[in-house]
PyMOL CGO cylinders between C-alpha atoms (Angstrom):
from pymol import cmd
from pymol.cgo import CYLINDER

trace = [
    CYLINDER, 9.22, 5.55, -8.09, 10.73, 3.74, -5.14, 0.3, 1, 1, 1, 1, 1, 1,
    CYLINDER, 10.73, 3.74, -5.14, 13.15, 1.06, -6.29, 0.3, 1, 1, 1, 1, 1, 1,
    CYLINDER, 13.15, 1.06, -6.29, 14.97, 0.15, -3.07, 0.3, 1, 1, 1, 1, 1, 1,
    CYLINDER, 14.97, 0.15, -3.07, 13.73, -2.35, -0.52, 0.3, 1, 1, 1, 1, 1, 1,
    CYLINDER, 13.73, -2.35, -0.52, 15.89, -0.50, 2.01, 0.3, 1, 1, 1, 1, 1, 1,
    CYLINDER, 15.89, -0.50, 2.01, 13.92, 2.76, 1.62, 0.3, 1, 1, 1, 1, 1, 1,
    CYLINDER, 13.92, 2.76, 1.62, 12.78, 3.98, 5.06, 0.3, 1, 1, 1, 1, 1, 1,
    CYLINDER, 12.78, 3.98, 5.06, 9.16, 4.35, 3.89, 0.3, 1, 1, 1, 1, 1, 1,
    CYLINDER, 9.16, 4.35, 3.89, 9.15, 0.76, 2.61, 0.3, 1, 1, 1, 1, 1, 1,
    CYLINDER, 9.15, 0.76, 2.61, 10.60, -0.45, 5.91, 0.3, 1, 1, 1, 1, 1, 1,
    CYLINDER, 10.60, -0.45, 5.91, 7.77, 1.31, 7.77, 0.3, 1, 1, 1, 1, 1, 1,
    CYLINDER, 7.77, 1.31, 7.77, 5.16, -0.37, 5.58, 0.3, 1, 1, 1, 1, 1, 1,
    CYLINDER, 5.16, -0.37, 5.58, 6.82, -3.76, 6.00, 0.3, 1, 1, 1, 1, 1, 1,
    CYLINDER, 6.82, -3.76, 6.00, 6.71, -3.28, 9.79, 0.3, 1, 1, 1, 1, 1, 1,
    CYLINDER, 6.71, -3.28, 9.79, 2.92, -2.87, 9.60, 0.3, 1, 1, 1, 1, 1, 1,
    CYLINDER, 2.92, -2.87, 9.60, 2.62, -6.57, 8.81, 0.3, 1, 1, 1, 1, 1, 1,
    CYLINDER, 2.62, -6.57, 8.81, 2.94, -6.97, 12.60, 0.3, 1, 1, 1, 1, 1, 1,
    CYLINDER, 2.94, -6.97, 12.60, -0.30, -6.38, 14.51, 0.3, 1, 1, 1, 1, 1, 1,
    CYLINDER, -0.30, -6.38, 14.51, 1.52, -4.64, 17.36, 0.3, 1, 1, 1, 1, 1, 1,
    CYLINDER, 1.52, -4.64, 17.36, 2.98, -2.11, 14.93, 0.3, 1, 1, 1, 1, 1, 1,
    CYLINDER, 2.98, -2.11, 14.93, -0.47, -1.47, 13.41, 0.3, 1, 1, 1, 1, 1, 1,
    CYLINDER, -0.47, -1.47, 13.41, -2.02, -1.00, 16.84, 0.3, 1, 1, 1, 1, 1, 1,
    CYLINDER, -2.02, -1.00, 16.84, 0.77, 1.35, 17.91, 0.3, 1, 1, 1, 1, 1, 1,
    CYLINDER, 0.77, 1.35, 17.91, 0.52, 3.50, 14.78, 0.3, 1, 1, 1, 1, 1, 1,
    CYLINDER, 0.52, 3.50, 14.78, -3.28, 3.30, 14.51, 0.3, 1, 1, 1, 1, 1, 1,
    CYLINDER, -3.28, 3.30, 14.51, -3.07, 2.31, 10.85, 0.3, 1, 1, 1, 1, 1, 1,
    CYLINDER, -3.07, 2.31, 10.85, -4.38, -0.54, 8.79, 0.3, 1, 1, 1, 1, 1, 1,
    CYLINDER, -4.38, -0.54, 8.79, -3.30, -1.95, 5.43, 0.3, 1, 1, 1, 1, 1, 1,
    CYLINDER, -3.30, -1.95, 5.43, -5.87, -2.84, 2.78, 0.3, 1, 1, 1, 1, 1, 1,
    CYLINDER, -5.87, -2.84, 2.78, -4.36, -5.02, 0.07, 0.3, 1, 1, 1, 1, 1, 1,
    CYLINDER, -4.36, -5.02, 0.07, -5.76, -5.77, -3.35, 0.3, 1, 1, 1, 1, 1, 1,
    CYLINDER, -5.76, -5.77, -3.35, -7.55, -3.68, -5.95, 0.3, 1, 1, 1, 1, 1, 1,
    CYLINDER, -7.55, -3.68, -5.95, -11.06, -4.25, -4.57, 0.3, 1, 1, 1, 1, 1, 1,
    CYLINDER, -11.06, -4.25, -4.57, -10.13, -3.47, -0.95, 0.3, 1, 1, 1, 1, 1, 1,
    CYLINDER, -10.13, -3.47, -0.95, -8.17, -0.35, -1.89, 0.3, 1, 1, 1, 1, 1, 1,
    CYLINDER, -8.17, -0.35, -1.89, -10.96, 0.91, -4.18, 0.3, 1, 1, 1, 1, 1, 1,
    CYLINDER, -10.96, 0.91, -4.18, -13.46, 0.47, -1.36, 0.3, 1, 1, 1, 1, 1, 1,
    CYLINDER, -13.46, 0.47, -1.36, -11.21, 2.25, 1.13, 0.3, 1, 1, 1, 1, 1, 1,
    CYLINDER, -11.21, 2.25, 1.13, -10.69, 5.22, -1.20, 0.3, 1, 1, 1, 1, 1, 1,
    CYLINDER, -10.69, 5.22, -1.20, -14.45, 5.70, -1.68, 0.3, 1, 1, 1, 1, 1, 1,
    CYLINDER, -14.45, 5.70, -1.68, -15.46, 5.53, 1.99, 0.3, 1, 1, 1, 1, 1, 1,
    CYLINDER, -15.46, 5.53, 1.99, -15.76, 8.85, 3.77, 0.3, 1, 1, 1, 1, 1, 1,
    CYLINDER, -15.76, 8.85, 3.77, -15.17, 7.20, 7.15, 0.3, 1, 1, 1, 1, 1, 1,
    CYLINDER, -15.17, 7.20, 7.15, -11.70, 5.93, 6.18, 0.3, 1, 1, 1, 1, 1, 1,
    CYLINDER, -11.70, 5.93, 6.18, -8.73, 8.28, 6.03, 0.3, 1, 1, 1, 1, 1, 1,
    CYLINDER, -8.73, 8.28, 6.03, -6.47, 6.97, 3.25, 0.3, 1, 1, 1, 1, 1, 1,
    CYLINDER, -6.47, 6.97, 3.25, -2.93, 8.12, 3.92, 0.3, 1, 1, 1, 1, 1, 1,
    CYLINDER, -2.93, 8.12, 3.92, -1.41, 6.72, 0.73, 0.3, 1, 1, 1, 1, 1, 1,
    CYLINDER, -1.41, 6.72, 0.73, -1.81, 4.04, -1.92, 0.3, 1, 1, 1, 1, 1, 1,
    CYLINDER, -1.81, 4.04, -1.92, 1.31, 2.05, -2.77, 0.3, 1, 1, 1, 1, 1, 1,
    CYLINDER, 1.31, 2.05, -2.77, 1.59, -0.08, -5.86, 0.3, 1, 1, 1, 1, 1, 1,
    CYLINDER, 1.59, -0.08, -5.86, 3.01, -0.92, -9.22, 0.3, 1, 1, 1, 1, 1, 1,
    CYLINDER, 3.01, -0.92, -9.22, 2.24, 1.35, -12.17, 0.3, 1, 1, 1, 1, 1, 1,
    CYLINDER, 2.24, 1.35, -12.17, -0.31, -1.09, -13.61, 0.3, 1, 1, 1, 1, 1, 1,
    CYLINDER, -0.31, -1.09, -13.61, -2.18, -1.54, -10.34, 0.3, 1, 1, 1, 1, 1, 1,
    CYLINDER, -2.18, -1.54, -10.34, -2.18, 2.16, -9.48, 0.3, 1, 1, 1, 1, 1, 1,
    CYLINDER, -2.18, 2.16, -9.48, -3.85, 2.93, -12.80, 0.3, 1, 1, 1, 1, 1, 1,
    CYLINDER, -3.85, 2.93, -12.80, -6.91, 0.95, -11.56, 0.3, 1, 1, 1, 1, 1, 1,
    CYLINDER, -6.91, 0.95, -11.56, -7.30, 3.10, -8.43, 0.3, 1, 1, 1, 1, 1, 1,
    CYLINDER, -7.30, 3.10, -8.43, -9.17, 6.40, -8.51, 0.3, 1, 1, 1, 1, 1, 1,
    CYLINDER, -9.17, 6.40, -8.51, -7.64, 8.69, -5.91, 0.3, 1, 1, 1, 1, 1, 1,
    CYLINDER, -7.64, 8.69, -5.91, -5.60, 11.86, -5.94, 0.3, 1, 1, 1, 1, 1, 1,
    CYLINDER, -5.60, 11.86, -5.94, -2.18, 11.43, -7.47, 0.3, 1, 1, 1, 1, 1, 1,
    CYLINDER, -2.18, 11.43, -7.47, -0.45, 12.95, -4.43, 0.3, 1, 1, 1, 1, 1, 1,
    CYLINDER, -0.45, 12.95, -4.43, -1.53, 9.88, -2.43, 0.3, 1, 1, 1, 1, 1, 1,
    CYLINDER, -1.53, 9.88, -2.43, -0.17, 7.40, -4.98, 0.3, 1, 1, 1, 1, 1, 1,
    CYLINDER, -0.17, 7.40, -4.98, 3.32, 6.02, -4.42, 0.3, 1, 1, 1, 1, 1, 1,
    CYLINDER, 3.32, 6.02, -4.42, 4.76, 3.93, -7.23, 0.3, 1, 1, 1, 1, 1, 1,
    CYLINDER, 4.76, 3.93, -7.23, 7.13, 1.06, -6.50, 0.3, 1, 1, 1, 1, 1, 1,
    CYLINDER, 7.13, 1.06, -6.50, 8.68, -1.57, -8.73, 0.3, 1, 1, 1, 1, 1, 1,
    CYLINDER, 8.68, -1.57, -8.73, 7.64, -5.24, -8.68, 0.3, 1, 1, 1, 1, 1, 1,
    CYLINDER, 7.64, -5.24, -8.68, 10.55, -6.29, -6.47, 0.3, 1, 1, 1, 1, 1, 1,
    CYLINDER, 10.55, -6.29, -6.47, 9.79, -3.70, -3.81, 0.3, 1, 1, 1, 1, 1, 1,
    CYLINDER, 9.79, -3.70, -3.81, 6.07, -4.51, -3.88, 0.3, 1, 1, 1, 1, 1, 1,
    CYLINDER, 6.07, -4.51, -3.88, 6.72, -8.21, -3.38, 0.3, 1, 1, 1, 1, 1, 1,
    CYLINDER, 6.72, -8.21, -3.38, 8.79, -7.33, -0.30, 0.3, 1, 1, 1, 1, 1, 1,
    CYLINDER, 8.79, -7.33, -0.30, 5.87, -5.48, 1.36, 0.3, 1, 1, 1, 1, 1, 1,
    CYLINDER, 5.87, -5.48, 1.36, 2.98, -7.68, 0.25, 0.3, 1, 1, 1, 1, 1, 1,
    CYLINDER, 2.98, -7.68, 0.25, 1.64, -10.38, 2.54, 0.3, 1, 1, 1, 1, 1, 1,
    CYLINDER, 1.64, -10.38, 2.54, -0.38, -12.08, -0.19, 0.3, 1, 1, 1, 1, 1, 1,
    CYLINDER, -0.38, -12.08, -0.19, 0.64, -15.24, -2.05, 0.3, 1, 1, 1, 1, 1, 1,
    CYLINDER, 0.64, -15.24, -2.05, -0.59, -13.78, -5.35, 0.3, 1, 1, 1, 1, 1, 1,
    CYLINDER, -0.59, -13.78, -5.35, -0.46, -10.00, -4.87, 0.3, 1, 1, 1, 1, 1, 1,
    CYLINDER, -0.46, -10.00, -4.87, -2.48, -7.69, -7.13, 0.3, 1, 1, 1, 1, 1, 1,
    CYLINDER, -2.48, -7.69, -7.13, 0.13, -4.95, -6.94, 0.3, 1, 1, 1, 1, 1, 1,
    CYLINDER, 0.13, -4.95, -6.94, -1.57, -2.40, -4.70, 0.3, 1, 1, 1, 1, 1, 1,
    CYLINDER, -1.57, -2.40, -4.70, -2.03, -1.73, -0.98, 0.3, 1, 1, 1, 1, 1, 1,
]
cmd.load_cgo(trace, "trace")
């Protein structure tokens, strides 16, 4: 579990909130249980990882090596939603 907002991985995710950073890295963030579930079932989408709280990750069916657990505080620092569902 990642518990620090200063973790380098968390900083990279936070940077992806900027469109220029997404374009440069060629990545996209899907946020919310429905969007993440859809992304993990599509064959045309390469899911690098799923980040979320323990409760939200339990709702997502993907290999455990792609799941990265964070605490509520860290998740709120990377979420762009007003009422986040706990997974992206």
